[in-house]
C-alpha positions as a printed Julia matrix, in Angstrom:
228×3 Matrix{Float64}:
   0.0     0.0    0.0
   1.37    3.42  -0.96
   1.85    6.12   1.67
  -1.07    8.29   0.38
  -3.39    5.26   0.47
  -2.21    4.36   3.96
  -2.9     7.92   5.11
  -6.33    7.81   3.48
  -7.28    4.62   5.29
  -6.01    6.07   8.56
  -8.32    9.04   8.02
 -11.25    6.73   7.27
 -10.53    4.8   10.46
 -10.44    8.03  12.44
 -13.81    9.09  11.02
 -15.3     5.72  11.93
 -14.01    5.99  15.49
 -15.46    9.47  15.85
 -18.82    8.24  14.57
 -18.85    5.49  17.19
 -18.17    8.06  19.92
 -20.91   10.3   18.55
 -23.35    7.39  18.53
 -22.59    6.78  22.19
 -23.33   10.41  23.01
 -26.61   10.35  21.08
 -27.76    7.09  22.63
 -26.9     8.32  26.12
 -28.78   11.57  25.47
 -31.91    9.64  24.51
 -31.7     7.53  27.67
 -31.16   10.55  29.9
 -34.04   12.44  28.26
 -36.42    9.53  28.96
 -35.09    9.31  32.53
 -35.77   13.02  32.99
 -39.33   12.54  31.78
 -40.08    9.51  33.93
 -38.46   11.0   37.05
 -39.91   14.45  36.39
 -36.37   15.8   36.68
 -36.33   19.22  35.03
 -32.68   19.86  35.91
 -31.65   16.68  34.11
 -33.83   17.65  31.15
 -32.16   21.06  30.97
 -28.75   19.37  31.03
 -29.72   17.02  28.19
 -30.92   19.96  26.1
 -27.7    21.86  26.79
 -25.53   18.83  25.99
 -26.96   18.71  22.47
 -24.43   21.41  21.64
 -21.66   18.84  22.22
 -23.23   16.47  19.68
 -23.61   19.35  17.23
 -19.97   20.31  17.73
 -18.84   16.74  17.08
 -21.0    16.71  13.96
 -19.22   19.79  12.62
 -15.76   18.42  13.42
 -16.43   15.06  11.76
 -18.05   16.75   8.77
 -14.98   18.96   8.31
 -12.7    15.92   8.49
 -14.93   14.14   5.97
 -14.72   17.07   3.55
 -10.94   17.31   3.89
 -10.54   13.59   3.3
 -12.69   13.7    0.18
 -10.84   16.75  -1.13
  -7.35   15.34  -0.62
  -7.93   11.76  -1.76
  -9.51    9.91  -4.68
 -11.68    7.14  -3.21
 -12.16    3.95  -5.21
 -15.54    2.21  -5.32
 -15.39    0.47  -1.93
 -13.95    3.53  -0.21
 -16.57    5.74  -1.82
 -19.34    3.57  -0.38
 -17.77    3.88   3.05
 -17.5     7.65   2.73
 -21.12    7.86   1.58
 -22.32    5.67   4.46
 -20.22    7.6    6.98
 -21.8    10.89   5.88
 -25.27    9.38   6.16
 -24.51    8.05   9.64
 -23.17   11.44  10.68
 -26.37   13.24   9.7
 -28.54   10.51  11.25
 -26.72   10.63  14.58
 -26.98   14.42  14.74
 -30.73   14.17  14.22
 -30.9    11.5   16.91
 -29.34   13.97  19.31
 -31.97   16.5   18.26
 -34.73   14.03  19.19
 -33.26   13.68  22.68
 -33.09   17.46  23.04
 -36.72   17.77  21.88
 -37.85   15.3   24.54
 -35.89   17.22  27.17
 -37.53   20.5   26.16
 -40.96   18.89  26.45
 -40.14   17.85  30.03
 -39.58   21.51  30.85
 -42.78   22.59  29.09
 -45.1    20.25  31.05
 -43.59   20.9   34.48
 -46.22   21.03  37.23
 -48.97   19.03  35.5
 -50.42   15.79  36.84
 -49.06   12.69  35.09
 -50.49    9.39  33.92
 -48.49    6.29  34.98
 -49.46    4.02  32.06
 -48.26    6.55  29.5
 -45.02    7.02  31.4
 -44.47    3.26  31.5
 -45.05    2.97  27.76
 -42.58    5.76  27.06
 -40.04    4.2   29.38
 -40.47    0.94  27.47
 -39.94    2.72  24.15
 -36.75    4.26  25.5
 -35.56    0.86  26.69
 -36.21   -0.56  23.22
 -34.61    2.1   21.02
 -31.29    2.32  22.87
 -30.31   -1.32  22.1
 -31.38   -0.69  18.51
 -28.81    2.08  18.21
 -26.13   -0.09  19.8
 -26.95   -3.04  17.52
 -26.94   -0.89  14.39
 -23.59    0.67  15.29
 -22.12   -2.71  16.22
 -23.14   -4.02  12.8
 -21.24   -1.08  11.31
 -18.15   -1.69  13.43
 -18.14   -5.44  12.73
 -19.34   -5.13   9.1
 -22.01   -7.69  10.03
 -24.95   -7.83   7.62
 -26.88  -10.41   9.64
 -26.69   -8.17  12.71
 -27.84   -5.16  10.7
 -30.88   -7.07   9.5
 -31.96   -7.72  13.09
 -32.57   -4.01  13.67
 -35.9    -3.62  11.8
 -37.35   -6.55  13.77
 -36.35   -4.73  16.97
 -38.29   -1.71  15.67
 -41.66   -3.48  15.49
 -42.6    -3.13  19.2
 -41.5     0.52  19.13
 -43.93    1.18  16.29
 -46.73   -0.64  18.12
 -46.23    1.42  21.27
 -46.17    4.61  19.22
 -49.44    3.71  17.53
 -51.11    2.96  20.87
 -50.19    6.32  22.36
 -53.11    8.24  20.83
 -55.54    5.88  22.56
 -53.74    6.27  25.89
 -53.86   10.06  25.58
 -57.55   10.02  24.69
 -58.28    8.18  27.94
 -56.96   11.22  29.81
 -59.7    13.49  28.42
 -61.86   13.57  31.6
 -59.05   15.26  33.56
 -58.0    18.52  31.87
 -54.78   18.86  33.84
 -53.65   15.34  32.97
 -54.73   15.84  29.36
 -52.56   18.96  29.04
 -49.63   16.83  30.19
 -50.59   13.85  28.02
 -50.94   15.57  24.65
 -47.21   16.45  24.45
 -46.49   12.79  25.19
 -47.6    12.12  21.62
 -44.57   14.15  20.52
 -42.31   12.25  22.92
 -43.55    8.94  21.52
 -43.02   10.21  17.99
 -39.48   11.34  18.86
 -38.64    7.9   20.23
 -40.21    6.24  17.21
 -37.98    8.41  15.04
 -34.9     7.28  17.0
 -35.93    3.71  16.17
 -36.28    4.66  12.51
 -32.86    6.29  12.6
 -31.33    3.09  13.97
 -32.93    1.25  11.04
 -31.47    3.89   8.7
 -28.0     3.12  10.05
 -28.57   -0.61   9.52
 -29.67    0.08   5.93
 -26.44    1.97   5.35
 -24.46   -0.97   6.68
 -26.22   -3.23   4.18
 -25.41   -0.75   1.39
 -21.78   -0.6    2.5
 -21.45   -4.39   2.44
 -23.5    -5.22  -0.67
 -23.36   -2.1   -2.83
 -27.16   -2.18  -3.07
 -29.55    0.01  -1.12
 -32.75   -1.48   0.27
 -35.29   -0.19   2.75
 -35.69   -2.54   5.7
 -38.84   -0.95   7.12
 -41.93   -2.89   6.11
 -44.95   -0.72   5.2
 -47.35   -2.86   7.24
 -45.41   -2.18  10.48
 -44.93    1.58  10.17
 -48.12    3.5    9.48
 -46.41    6.85   9.89
 -43.54    6.34   7.48
 -40.0     7.5    8.2
């Protein structure tokens, strides 16, 4: 391998490592946002919202490194797929951080209202489901494991079911106006968590593209009535 090619692959490896770190930050932010909601911890929610700036900063740094690598090198077909997938992952992870920040901001907005335990339990369950999805999708990227990537959409099915059931749970709160004012924003929380699940599936799709050279959508229309 020539020295320029060795340097190029070192840069690719560095970008991959930074993406893995960014994924960890985004996943942790989602978990902490759900914790803030369930525990009614406004201080934690404010911290999650503030920490989104760190994810945004990492996005900008990785994006700059990506641009410099593309400008200074001439990727061949396999490398070009990796660069394309890395850019897609970068954007997806930044948006995942945004979903965590959105949940945290909702926690602040509904402070002081009465809460409904069943809804909270369902949202906690959604949070517990989407975090392993992110880890599995990223592990499939690290290991270049197509079989592992294809497990992610199956993990998304219960997330979609819980999201679809949320409107019914919120409607049951109608007799109590105070609870209802708290419950309606929970539709947005459920949607944010459902989007995190979709984003994990997006990462898995990119892994499949990286490994096969063909893009395919994993999400089945009959399991996701809201689309992606």
